[in-house]
C-alpha positions in Angstrom: 21.4 -21.7 6.5 18.8 -22.7 3.7 16.8 -21.4 0.9 19.7 -19.3 -0.3 18.8 -16.4 -2.7 21.1 -17.7 -5.5 19.3 -21.1 -5.9 16.6 -21.6 -8.5 13.6 -21.9 -5.9 11.0 -24.5 -6.3 7.4 -23.9 -6.3 5.9 -23.4 -2.8 2.7 -25.5 -2.2 0.1 -25.5 0.2 0.9 -27.2 3.4 4.4 -25.4 3.3 5.0 -22.3 5.4 5.0 -18.7 4.3 6.9 -16.3 6.7 5.2 -12.6 6.9 7.1 -9.8 8.3 4.7 -7.1 9.3 2.3 -6.2 12.1 -0.4 -4.3 10.1 -3.9 -4.9 8.5 -2.0 -6.1 5.2 -0.2 -8.8 7.3 -3.5 -9.9 8.9 -5.2 -10.1 5.2 -2.2 -12.0 3.7 -2.3 -14.4 6.6 -5.9 -14.9 6.3 -5.7 -15.6 2.6 -2.5 -17.8 3.1 -4.6 -20.0 5.6 -7.6 -20.3 3.2 -5.2 -21.6 0.4 -3.9 -24.2 2.8 -0.5 -22.6 3.7 1.1 -22.7 7.2 1.9 -19.0 8.5 4.9 -18.0 10.6 5.3 -14.3 11.8 7.2 -12.2 14.0 4.8 -11.2 16.6 5.5 -7.6 18.2 4.0 -6.6 21.7 1.5 -4.5 19.9 -0.3 -7.4 18.2 -0.2 -10.1 20.9 -3.6 -11.8 21.4 -5.2 -10.2 18.1 -7.0 -11.7 15.3 -3.7 -11.8 13.5 -1.9 -14.0 16.0 -4.7 -16.5 16.0 -3.9 -17.4 12.4 -0.2 -18.0 13.2 1.2 -21.6 13.1 4.6 -20.6 14.2 4.9 -17.5 16.2 8.4 -15.7 17.0 8.1 -13.2 19.7 10.1 -9.9 19.1 10.5 -6.8 16.7 10.4 -6.6 13.0 13.9 -5.0 12.8 15.7 -7.6 15.0 17.8 -9.7 12.4 18.0 -12.5 15.0 14.3 -12.8 14.9 14.1 -12.5 11.2 16.8 -15.2 10.7 14.5 -17.5 13.0 11.5 -16.6 10.8 13.8 -17.5 7.6 14.7 -20.9 9.2 11.0 -22.1 9.7 9.6 -20.7 6.3 10.0 -21.7 2.6 9.3 -18.2 1.4 9.3 -14.8 3.2 7.4 -11.8 2.5 6.9 -8.3 4.0 3.8 -5.9 4.3 5.6 -3.1 6.1 7.1 -0.6 3.5 9.2 1.2 6.3 11.3 -2.0 7.4 15.1 -1.5 7.6 16.4 -2.1 4.1 19.7 -3.2 5.1 18.3 -6.0 7.4 16.2 -7.1 4.5 19.1 -7.1 2.0 21.1 -9.3 4.5 18.0 -11.5 5.0 17.7 -11.9 1.1 21.1 -13.3 1.1 20.3 -16.3 3.0 16.6 -17.0 2.6 14.1 -16.6 -0.1 12.4 -13.2 -0.1 11.0 -12.6 -3.6 10.3 -8.9 -3.1 13.8 -8.2 -2.3 15.1 -5.0 -0.5 16.3 -2.8 -3.4 12.8 -1.3 -4.0 12.8 0.2 -0.5 15.8 2.4 -1.3 13.5 3.9 -4.0 10.2 4.1 -2.1 11.3 5.1 1.5 13.1 8.1 0.2 10.8 10.8 -1.5 13.8 12.2 -3.5 14.9 9.1 -4.9 11.3 8.0 -5.6 10.9 11.3 -7.7 14.3 10.8 -9.5 13.3 7.3 -10.4 10.0 8.5 -12.0 11.7 11.5 -13.6 14.0 9.2 -15.2 11.1 7.2 -16.8 9.8 10.6 -18.0 6.7 10.0 -16.0 4.8 13.2 -14.7 5.2 14.1 -11.1 4.2 17.1 -9.2 6.9 19.8 -9.3 9.3 19.7 -6.4 12.3 21.0 -4.8 14.8 19.7 -2.2 14.8 21.7 0.9 17.6 21.9 3.5 17.3 25.3 5.1 14.7 28.1 5.3 16.3 29.9 2.4 15.5 27.0 0.1 12.0 27.3 0.8 11.7 30.9 -0.4 13.6 30.1 -3.3 11.6 27.1 -4.3 8.3 28.9 -3.7 9.2 31.3 -6.7 9.0 28.3 -9.2 6.8 25.8 -7.3 4.2 28.6 -6.3 1.2 28.4 -3.7 -0.4 26.1 -2.5 2.5 23.5 -1.8 3.3 21.0 0.9 6.5 20.4 2.9 7.3 16.7 3.7 10.4 15.1 5.2 12.4 13.4 2.6 12.3 10.0 4.5 8.8 8.5 4.6 7.4 7.2 7.8 7.3 10.4 9.9 3.8 11.2 10.8 1.5 14.0 9.2 2.5 16.2 12.1 5.9 16.7 10.3 4.1 17.8 7.0 3.2 21.5 6.5 0.7 22.9 4.1 1.6 26.3 2.9 -1.1 28.1 1.4 0.3 31.8 1.4 3.4 33.8 2.5 2.2 34.3 5.8 2.5 30.4 6.4 6.2 30.5 5.6 7.4 32.0 8.8 5.7 29.5 11.1 6.5 26.4 8.8 10.1 27.5 8.3 10.9 27.1 12.0 9.9 23.5 12.0 12.7 22.0 9.8 14.0 19.5 12.5 14.4 16.4 10.4 17.1 17.2 8.0 16.3 17.3 4.3 12.7 17.9 3.2 10.9 18.0 -0.2 8.7 21.0 -1.1 6.0 19.6 -3.4 3.4 21.3 -5.4 -0.2 20.8 -4.3 -2.5 19.5 -6.9 -6.0 21.1 -6.3 -9.1 19.5 -7.0 -7.5 16.1 -8.1 -9.2 12.8 -8.4 -7.0 10.3 -6.3 -6.7 7.1 -8.1 -4.5 3.7 -7.7 -3.7 0.6 -9.4 -2.3 -2.6 -8.0 0.4 -4.2 -10.2 1.4 -8.0 -10.1 4.9 -8.7 -11.2 6.1 -12.2 -11.6 9.6 -13.5 -11.5 9.4 -14.2 -15.2 8.7 -10.5 -15.8 5.0 -11.0 -16.6 3.0 -8.0 -15.3 -0.7 -7.9 -14.8 -2.3 -4.7 -13.8 -5.6 -4.8 -11.7 -8.6 -2.7 -12.2 -8.1 1.2 -11.4 -9.4 2.2 -8.1 -10.8 5.5 -7.1 -9.9 6.6 -3.6 -10.9 9.3 -1.0 -8.8 10.2 1.9 -9.6 12.1 5.1 -6.6 13.5 7.2 -4.1 11.0 5.6 -6.3 8.1 6.3 -8.0 6.0 3.6 -11.8 6.8 3.8 -13.3 5.2 0.8 -12.3 3.2 -2.3 -14.4 2.6 -5.5 -13.9 0.2 -8.3 -14.3 0.7 -11.3 -12.9 4.4 -10.9 -15.1 6.9 -12.6 -12.6 7.8 -15.2 -12.8 7.5 -19.2 -11.1 4.8 -21.0 -8.2 7.0 -22.3 -7.2 7.7 -18.6 -7.4 4.2 -17.6 -5.4 3.1 -20.6 -2.6 5.7 -19.7 -2.6 4.6 -16.1 -2.0 1.1 -17.1 0.6 2.0 -19.4 2.5 3.9 -16.6 2.0 1.0 -14.3 3.6 -1.4 -16.7 6.4 1.1 -17.3 7.1 1.3 -13.5 6.7 -2.5 -13.2 9.2 -3.1 -15.8 11.9 -1.0 -14.2 11.3 -1.6 -10.5 13.3 -4.4 -8.8 10.5 -6.2 -7.2 8.7 -9.4 -7.3 4.9 -9.5 -5.9 2.1 -7.0 -5.7 2.8 -3.4 -5.4 0.8 -0.3 -5.8 1.1 3.1 -7.6 -1.1 6.1 -6.6 -2.1 8.9 -9.1 -3.5 12.4 -9.1 -6.0 13.2 -11.9 -6.6 16.9 -12.4 -9.9 18.3 -13.8 -8.1 18.8 -17.2 -7.1 15.4 -17.4 -3.4 15.6 -16.3 -2.0 12.5 -14.7 0.7 12.9 -11.9 2.2 9.8 -10.1 1.8 10.4 -6.4 3.9 7.6 -5.0 4.8 3.8 -5.4 3.8 1.2 -2.5 6.2 -1.8 -2.5 3.7 -4.1 -0.9 -0.2 -4.8 -1.3 -2.2 -1.8 -0.1 -5.3 -0.7 1.6 -6.6 0.9 -1.4 -6.5 -2.7 -3.2 -8.9 -4.2 -0.4 -12.0 -3.2 -2.4 -11.0 -5.8 -5.0 -11.2 -8.8 -2.4 -15.1 -9.0 -3.3 -15.2 -7.7 -6.8 -12.2 -9.2 -8.6 -11.7 -12.9 -9.7 -8.7 -13.1 -7.2 -7.9 -10.5 -4.2 -4.4 -8.8 -4.2 -3.3 -11.0 -1.6 -4.1 -14.1 -3.5 -2.2 -12.7 -6.5 0.6 -11.7 -4.2 0.8 -15.3 -2.7 0.6 -16.8 -6.1 3.5 -14.8 -7.3 6.0 -15.5 -4.3 5.0 -19.1 -4.4 5.6 -19.3 -8.1 2.1 -20.5 -9.0 0.4 -19.7 -12.1 -0.9 -16.1 -12.5 -3.8 -15.2 -15.0 -5.4 -11.9 -16.1 -7.7 -9.9 -13.6 -11.5 -10.0 -14.2 -13.7 -7.5 -12.6 -17.0 -9.4 -11.6 -18.9 -6.3 -10.2 -18.6 -2.8 -9.2 -17.6 -2.2 -5.4 -17.4 0.5 -2.7 -15.4 -0.2 0.4 -15.2 1.9 3.5 -12.5 1.7 6.4 -14.3 1.4 9.7 -13.1 3.4 12.7 -14.1 2.5 16.3 -16.4 5.4 16.7 -18.5 3.7 14.0 -18.7 0.2 15.5 -22.3 0.7 16.8 -23.4 2.0 13.2 -21.9 -1.0 11.6 -23.3 -3.4 14.0 -26.7 -2.0 13.0 -26.0 -2.5 9.5 -24.8 -6.2 9.9 -28.6 -6.8 11.0 -30.3 -5.3 8.0 -27.7 -5.6 5.0 -27.4 -9.1 4.0 -25.6 -8.5 0.9 -22.7 -6.2 2.5 -19.4 -7.8 3.4 -18.1 -7.1 6.8 -14.6 -7.7 7.7 -14.0 -6.6 11.4 -10.8 -7.2 13.2 -8.4 -5.4 15.3 -4.7 -5.5 14.6 -3.3 -2.7 16.6 -5.1 0.0 18.5 -4.3 2.8 16.2 -5.7 1.2 13.1 -9.1 0.9 11.7 -11.1 -2.1 13.0 -12.0 -3.3 9.7 -13.8 -2.8 6.4 -17.3 -3.0 5.0 -17.7 -3.5 1.3 -21.0 -3.5 -1.0 -20.9 -4.7 -4.6 -23.4 -4.2 -7.3 -23.9 -3.6 -11.1 -23.1 0.3 -10.8 -21.3 2.7 -8.5 -24.0 5.3 -7.8 -26.5 3.0 -6.0 -23.7 1.8 -3.6 -22.7 5.3 -2.7 -26.4 6.0 -1.9 -26.7 3.2 0.3 -23.6 4.2 2.2 -24.9 7.8 2.5 -28.4 6.5 3.7 -26.6 4.6 6.5 -24.7 7.5 7.7 -21.4 6.0 6.8 -20.4 8.2 4.0 
């Protein structure tokens, strides 16, 4: 066994190996940046990602599953530092892994972020504004909670990771009867729906020294639980941006975590800010920063876990990013022939994920939106 957690770890320099635990787009983007910086990449390759763009980047491939401790320990043996991009990994396995190998992110954060109730308790303890909620065990709890939470509201399993099919939007009393019959996963959270809210996020860089850097606030639009679009800078006033940065620093100070993580927010029309959730890894909403910021979220993350110097963020331009679905491939291919100043990042990691990203940059947001609309992409 090597690289034990209790030791003071040296700087990880290019030429050494970064072990990536994940099989998603974030793992691919992180591996791409690591290779660009001169690092070797090791990863566990699951059956879903065999022979994909991700595997073509891997110097040391370990075939298996992400929650197999034997495979995780093999990854630890060939890597100088480990990092994960999947927020739904088994916390107990990662805790065991962190006892033997260098895993700067740690595992404790997952106990907070995987459980909707514990996440809300964590935020409540910091006096951070969150949507009103109640814990639901049986049908009677729903009826009682509705009296204080009101309509509309949304019923979610307490454990994250279950698909959208297990969430129920409750808009009126008649919805209760059909939704109450669907309590099949144990405990749930009933949460107030925040109508007409602007969705925002911020990526936060936390170093081992405690230094925290917040990246520019991002504006997001989701379609059926899938990220459709991200804009930077977000169309918000300076007071809102200042408060979001304050909240991000507050969360970062208290979160037991090293690396880049994300915080998502709701902003109501009357300027109330609610924290939606915490993401304990680099996140898809931060990808718009790859072509607009001095360093992408992935480079910041790699700098932190390798203990390289980290400086402030500098936004070089406005940007708009769209996630590309398979049905849009022909439209994107057309734009690739006529848009010399757009950034196209097309890849397929697994069959059920988007096939890539397209980003446009400029001095202001509105012309970028107009160009995407003219191309029938937005």
